[in-house]
N, C-alpha and C positions, 0 to 999 in steps of 0.2 A: 524473526527479525525484529520484533519486540524486546527481546532478549537485549539485541545492542544498544537500543534506547534506555535500559532500563541501569545495562552497564555504564553507559556514559553520564545518566545523572547521576549517580553513585560515584565516580571519579568526578565530577563535579562539583561536588558536594563536599567529598575529602576534601581538592583541590582548595575549594572556597575557607573550609576551618583549618588547615595548614596555613593558609596566606594570614587569617587573622590572628592565629597564635604567634607568625613568626613577626607580625608587627607589633603586637604586644610585648615579645622579648628585645626586639630592635629600640623599642622606647624607654625597657628598663636598662639596657645599656647605655643607652644616650644620657639617660638621668645620670649614671652612677658615674661616667666618664667625666660630667659636665662637676659632679661633687668633688671626686680628685684632682680636678683643675685640668686633665688631658685633653677636653676641648675647652673653647671660651662660653662663656655664660650665652655669648649672644649668636651661638652657632645655631643655623636654619635648616631643616632639613629640607629636601628639593620636595 
């Protein structure tokens, strides 16, 4: 039964790292779209 805890913890950590990575990519995309004029400069994410 301890194996399920280890597996759950590892998937949780991988999910957290993936989420942080995706957040960084969205920030870069938003910045690039603002520079190109596709998004307004005062655009705020939720």
